[in-house]
C-alpha positions as a Markdown table, in Angstrom:
| # | Residue | x | y | z |
|---|---|---|---|---|
| 1 | Met | 36.9 | -5.7 | -22.0 |
| 2 | Glu | 35.5 | -3.7 | -24.9 |
| 3 | Leu | 33.5 | -6.8 | -26.0 |
| 4 | Tyr | 32.0 | -7.1 | -22.5 |
| 5 | Ser | 31.1 | -3.4 | -22.4 |
| 6 | Gln | 29.5 | -3.4 | -25.9 |
| 7 | Thr | 27.6 | -6.6 | -25.1 |
| 8 | Leu | 26.3 | -5.2 | -21.8 |
| 9 | His | 25.1 | -1.9 | -23.5 |
| 10 | Leu | 23.4 | -3.8 | -26.3 |
| 11 | Leu | 21.8 | -6.2 | -23.8 |
| 12 | Lys | 20.4 | -3.2 | -21.8 |
| 13 | Lys | 19.0 | -1.8 | -25.1 |
| 14 | Glu | 17.2 | -5.0 | -25.9 |
| 15 | Ile | 15.7 | -5.3 | -22.4 |
| 16 | Leu | 14.7 | -1.6 | -22.5 |
| 17 | Leu | 13.0 | -1.9 | -25.9 |
| 18 | Glu | 11.1 | -5.1 | -24.7 |
| 19 | Trp | 10.1 | -3.4 | -21.5 |
| 20 | Arg | 8.6 | -0.5 | -23.4 |
| 21 | Ser | 6.7 | -2.5 | -26.0 |
| 22 | Lys | 6.4 | -6.0 | -24.3 |
| 23 | Tyr | 5.6 | -7.2 | -27.8 |
| 24 | Ala | 7.4 | -10.5 | -27.7 |
| 25 | Phe | 6.6 | -11.3 | -24.1 |
| 26 | Asn | 2.9 | -10.6 | -24.3 |
| 27 | Gly | 2.5 | -12.3 | -27.7 |
| 28 | Val | 4.2 | -15.5 | -26.7 |
| 29 | Leu | 2.5 | -15.6 | -23.2 |
| 30 | Leu | -0.9 | -15.2 | -24.9 |
| 31 | Tyr | 0.1 | -18.1 | -27.3 |
| 32 | Val | 1.2 | -20.3 | -24.4 |
| 33 | Val | -1.9 | -19.7 | -22.3 |
| 34 | Ser | -4.4 | -20.1 | -25.2 |
| 35 | Thr | -2.6 | -23.3 | -26.4 |
| 36 | Val | -2.6 | -24.8 | -22.9 |
| 37 | Phe | -6.3 | -24.0 | -22.5 |
| 38 | Val | -7.2 | -25.6 | -25.8 |
| 39 | Cys | -5.3 | -28.7 | -24.8 |
| 40 | Tyr | -7.0 | -28.7 | -21.5 |
| 41 | Ile | -10.4 | -28.6 | -23.1 |
| 42 | Ser | -9.4 | -31.4 | -25.5 |
| 43 | Phe | -8.3 | -33.6 | -22.6 |
| 44 | Arg | -11.5 | -32.9 | -20.7 |
| 45 | Leu | -13.4 | -34.3 | -23.8 |
| 46 | Thr | -11.6 | -37.6 | -23.2 |
| 47 | Pro | -12.8 | -38.9 | -19.8 |
| 48 | Gly | -10.5 | -41.3 | -18.0 |
| 49 | Phe | -7.4 | -40.3 | -20.0 |
| 50 | Glu | -5.7 | -38.5 | -17.1 |
| 51 | Gly | -5.6 | -41.8 | -15.2 |
| 52 | Ser | -4.2 | -43.8 | -18.1 |
| 53 | Ala | -0.6 | -45.0 | -18.4 |
| 54 | Gly | 0.1 | -42.9 | -21.4 |
| 55 | Tyr | -1.0 | -39.6 | -19.7 |
| 56 | Pro | 2.5 | -38.7 | -18.3 |
| 57 | Ile | 4.1 | -39.3 | -21.7 |
| 58 | Val | 1.6 | -37.1 | -23.5 |
| 59 | Trp | 1.8 | -34.5 | -20.7 |
| 60 | Asn | 5.6 | -34.2 | -21.2 |
| 61 | Val | 5.7 | -34.3 | -25.0 |
| 62 | Leu | 2.9 | -31.8 | -25.3 |
| 63 | Phe | 4.7 | -29.3 | -23.0 |
| 64 | Trp | 7.8 | -29.4 | -25.2 |
| 65 | Ile | 5.8 | -29.0 | -28.4 |
| 66 | Ile | 4.3 | -25.9 | -26.9 |
| 67 | Met | 7.6 | -24.5 | -25.8 |
| 68 | Leu | 9.2 | -25.3 | -29.2 |
| 69 | Phe | 6.7 | -23.1 | -31.1 |
| 70 | Ala | 6.7 | -20.5 | -28.4 |
| 71 | Ser | 10.5 | -20.3 | -28.9 |
| 72 | Val | 10.1 | -19.9 | -32.6 |
| 73 | Asn | 7.6 | -17.1 | -32.1 |
| 74 | Ala | 9.7 | -15.3 | -29.6 |
| 75 | Ile | 13.2 | -15.7 | -31.0 |
| 76 | Ala | 12.6 | -15.8 | -34.8 |
| 77 | Lys | 12.2 | -12.1 | -34.9 |
| 78 | Ser | 15.6 | -11.4 | -33.2 |
| 79 | Phe | 17.2 | -10.3 | -36.5 |
| 80 | Leu | 14.2 | -10.6 | -38.9 |
| 81 | Gln | 12.6 | -7.5 | -37.4 |
| 82 | Glu | 15.7 | -5.4 | -37.5 |
| 83 | Ser | 15.7 | -2.8 | -40.3 |
| 84 | Lys | 18.7 | -2.4 | -42.6 |
| 85 | Gly | 19.3 | 1.1 | -41.2 |
| 86 | Arg | 19.4 | -0.1 | -37.7 |
| 87 | Leu | 21.8 | -3.0 | -38.6 |
| 88 | Leu | 24.0 | -0.5 | -40.4 |
| 89 | Tyr | 24.1 | 1.7 | -37.2 |
| 90 | Tyr | 25.0 | -1.3 | -35.1 |
| 91 | Tyr | 27.8 | -2.1 | -37.6 |
| 92 | Ser | 29.3 | 1.4 | -36.9 |
| 93 | Ile | 29.2 | 1.3 | -33.1 |
| 94 | Ala | 29.7 | -2.3 | -32.0 |
| 95 | Ser | 31.6 | -5.5 | -33.0 |
| 96 | Pro | 29.6 | -8.4 | -34.5 |
| 97 | Arg | 30.4 | -10.7 | -31.6 |
| 98 | Ala | 29.0 | -8.2 | -29.1 |
| 99 | Ile | 25.8 | -8.1 | -31.2 |
| 100 | Ile | 25.3 | -11.9 | -31.4 |
| 101 | Leu | 26.2 | -12.3 | -27.8 |
| 102 | Ser | 23.7 | -9.6 | -26.6 |
| 103 | Lys | 21.0 | -11.2 | -28.7 |
| 104 | Thr | 21.7 | -14.6 | -27.4 |
| 105 | Ile | 21.8 | -13.6 | -23.8 |
| 106 | Tyr | 18.6 | -11.5 | -24.1 |
| 107 | Asn | 16.8 | -14.4 | -25.8 |
| 108 | Ile | 18.0 | -16.8 | -23.0 |
| 109 | Leu | 16.6 | -14.4 | -20.3 |
| 110 | Leu | 13.3 | -14.0 | -22.2 |
| 111 | Met | 12.8 | -17.7 | -22.9 |
| 112 | Ser | 13.7 | -18.7 | -19.3 |
| 113 | Leu | 11.1 | -16.3 | -17.9 |
| 114 | Leu | 8.5 | -17.4 | -20.4 |
| 115 | Ser | 9.3 | -21.1 | -19.8 |
| 116 | Val | 8.8 | -20.8 | -16.1 |
| 117 | Leu | 5.5 | -19.0 | -16.6 |
| 118 | Ala | 4.4 | -21.6 | -19.1 |
| 119 | Leu | 5.3 | -24.4 | -16.7 |
| 120 | Leu | 3.3 | -22.8 | -14.0 |
| 121 | Val | 0.3 | -22.3 | -16.3 |
| 122 | Tyr | 0.7 | -25.9 | -17.6 |
| 123 | Ile | 0.7 | -27.4 | -14.0 |
| 124 | Leu | -2.3 | -25.2 | -13.1 |
| 125 | Phe | -4.4 | -26.6 | -15.9 |
| 126 | Phe | -3.2 | -30.2 | -15.9 |
| 127 | Asn | -2.6 | -32.6 | -13.0 |
| 128 | Asn | 1.0 | -32.6 | -11.8 |
| 129 | Thr | 2.7 | -35.9 | -12.5 |
| 130 | Ile | 6.3 | -34.8 | -11.9 |
| 131 | Gly | 8.3 | -37.1 | -9.6 |
| 132 | Asp | 11.3 | -34.7 | -9.2 |
| 133 | Pro | 10.0 | -31.1 | -9.7 |
| 134 | Leu | 13.3 | -29.4 | -9.1 |
| 135 | Phe | 15.1 | -31.5 | -11.7 |
| 136 | Tyr | 12.2 | -31.0 | -14.2 |
| 137 | Phe | 12.5 | -27.3 | -13.6 |
| 138 | Leu | 16.2 | -27.6 | -14.4 |
| 139 | Ser | 15.5 | -29.4 | -17.7 |
| 140 | Val | 13.0 | -26.6 | -18.6 |
| 141 | Ile | 15.8 | -24.0 | -18.1 |
| 142 | Leu | 18.2 | -26.1 | -20.1 |
| 143 | Gly | 15.6 | -26.3 | -22.9 |
| 144 | Ser | 15.1 | -22.6 | -22.9 |
| 145 | Ile | 18.9 | -22.0 | -23.2 |
| 146 | Ser | 19.1 | -24.5 | -26.0 |
| 147 | Phe | 16.2 | -23.1 | -28.0 |
| 148 | Ser | 17.6 | -19.6 | -27.5 |
| 149 | Thr | 21.1 | -20.3 | -28.7 |
| 150 | Ile | 19.9 | -22.3 | -31.7 |
| 151 | Phe | 17.2 | -20.0 | -33.0 |
| 152 | Thr | 19.3 | -16.9 | -32.4 |
| 153 | Met | 22.0 | -18.2 | -34.6 |
| 154 | Ile | 19.6 | -19.4 | -37.3 |
| 155 | Ser | 17.8 | -16.1 | -37.2 |
| 156 | Ala | 21.1 | -14.3 | -37.8 |
| 157 | Ile | 21.8 | -16.5 | -40.8 |
| 158 | Ala | 18.2 | -16.1 | -42.2 |
| 159 | Ser | 18.4 | -12.3 | -41.8 |
| 160 | Lys | 21.3 | -12.2 | -44.3 |
| 161 | Ala | 19.3 | -14.2 | -46.8 |
| 162 | Gly | 16.5 | -11.7 | -47.4 |
| 163 | Asn | 14.7 | -12.3 | -44.0 |
| 164 | Asn | 13.5 | -15.6 | -45.3 |
| 165 | Gly | 11.4 | -17.3 | -42.6 |
| 166 | Thr | 11.2 | -20.5 | -44.6 |
| 167 | Leu | 15.0 | -20.7 | -44.6 |
| 168 | Met | 15.1 | -20.4 | -40.9 |
| 169 | Ala | 12.7 | -23.3 | -40.5 |
| 170 | Ile | 14.8 | -25.5 | -42.9 |
| 171 | Leu | 18.1 | -24.7 | -41.2 |
| 172 | Ser | 16.8 | -25.1 | -37.6 |
| 173 | Phe | 15.1 | -28.5 | -38.2 |
| 174 | Pro | 18.3 | -30.7 | -38.2 |
| 175 | Val | 19.6 | -29.0 | -35.1 |
| 176 | Val | 16.4 | -28.8 | -33.1 |
| 177 | Ile | 15.3 | -32.4 | -33.5 |
| 178 | Pro | 18.3 | -33.9 | -31.5 |
| 179 | Val | 17.7 | -31.2 | -28.8 |
| 180 | Ile | 14.0 | -32.1 | -28.5 |
| 181 | Leu | 14.8 | -35.8 | -28.2 |
| 182 | Val | 17.4 | -35.2 | -25.5 |
| 183 | Leu | 15.0 | -32.8 | -23.6 |
| 184 | Val | 12.2 | -35.3 | -23.7 |
| 185 | Arg | 14.4 | -38.1 | -22.3 |
| 186 | Leu | 15.8 | -35.7 | -19.6 |
| 187 | Ser | 12.4 | -34.4 | -18.5 |
| 188 | Lys | 10.9 | -37.9 | -18.6 |
| 189 | Ser | 13.5 | -39.1 | -16.2 |
| 190 | Ala | 12.5 | -36.2 | -13.9 |
| 191 | Met | 8.9 | -37.1 | -14.2 |
| 192 | Asp | 9.5 | -40.7 | -13.3 |
| 193 | Gly | 11.6 | -39.6 | -10.3 |
| 194 | Leu | 14.7 | -41.5 | -11.4 |
| 195 | Asp | 18.1 | -41.0 | -9.9 |
| 196 | Arg | 19.6 | -37.8 | -11.2 |
| 197 | Ser | 22.9 | -39.4 | -12.1 |
| 198 | Ala | 21.2 | -41.3 | -14.8 |
| 199 | Ser | 20.5 | -38.0 | -16.6 |
| 200 | Tyr | 24.0 | -36.5 | -16.4 |
| 201 | Gly | 24.8 | -37.9 | -19.9 |
| 202 | Asn | 21.8 | -36.1 | -21.5 |
| 203 | Met | 22.7 | -32.9 | -19.7 |
| 204 | Gly | 26.3 | -33.2 | -21.0 |
| 205 | Val | 24.9 | -33.6 | -24.5 |
| 206 | Leu | 22.8 | -30.4 | -24.1 |
| 207 | Phe | 25.8 | -28.4 | -22.8 |
| 208 | Ala | 27.9 | -29.7 | -25.7 |
| 209 | Ile | 25.3 | -28.7 | -28.3 |
| 210 | Asn | 25.0 | -25.2 | -26.7 |
| 211 | Ala | 28.7 | -24.7 | -26.6 |
| 212 | Ile | 29.1 | -25.8 | -30.3 |
| 213 | Val | 26.2 | -23.5 | -31.4 |
| 214 | Ile | 27.6 | -20.5 | -29.5 |
| 215 | Ala | 31.2 | -21.1 | -30.7 |
| 216 | Thr | 29.9 | -21.4 | -34.3 |
| 217 | Ala | 27.9 | -18.2 | -34.0 |
| 218 | Leu | 30.9 | -16.3 | -32.7 |
| 219 | Leu | 33.0 | -17.6 | -35.5 |
| 220 | Leu | 30.6 | -17.2 | -38.4 |
| 221 | Phe | 28.6 | -14.1 | -37.5 |
| 222 | Pro | 31.5 | -11.6 | -38.2 |
| 223 | Tyr | 31.7 | -13.0 | -41.7 |
| 224 | Leu | 27.9 | -12.8 | -42.1 |
| 225 | Trp | 27.9 | -9.3 | -40.7 |
| 226 | Lys | 30.4 | -8.1 | -43.4 |
| 227 | Asp | 28.1 | -9.2 | -46.2 |
């Protein structure tokens, strides 16, 4: 019960700070819109490409590339922007598990909102080639959750290594690559309008990765926090 109360209060704090500054939200939204617009101009310079067989594949892969870097920009600062004084204050008022849980939940909410907005902007600029829009939307939400859990944990580790952004990139690479591969397969099945039962295996893999990452964060973060 105490863990729930501390997590809820810290989550409210994160949302309130973001609502006041809107730094992460506005910055990532600007990145997404500008990147999509640049891609749109590039595609327009290649007449006939939208009608080619490779267009849906490029459409899908390009979207996940944009979302990957948007996630890095939004979540990488979860712990890297926290000052030592603020972290010491957190140490005195809350448990480490409540801190990592609140950060993870906040990043999931932030990335889910940004992902939905990014998908709307993406569809607005590019022709909609999605065979099963609802299932594709579900894959986007699952991707947001996966990116949030992974980068939150990696950001926590990197923050205890001198706020080394390079270390975060190195640590996240072997974890993110399998997630990207699964997300591309899952979303491609939705684009082709295949039977949803064919994608249950990929969804199970994503749920398993998220469960492992969250469990690992809950087990390791208290030891990192003591350092």
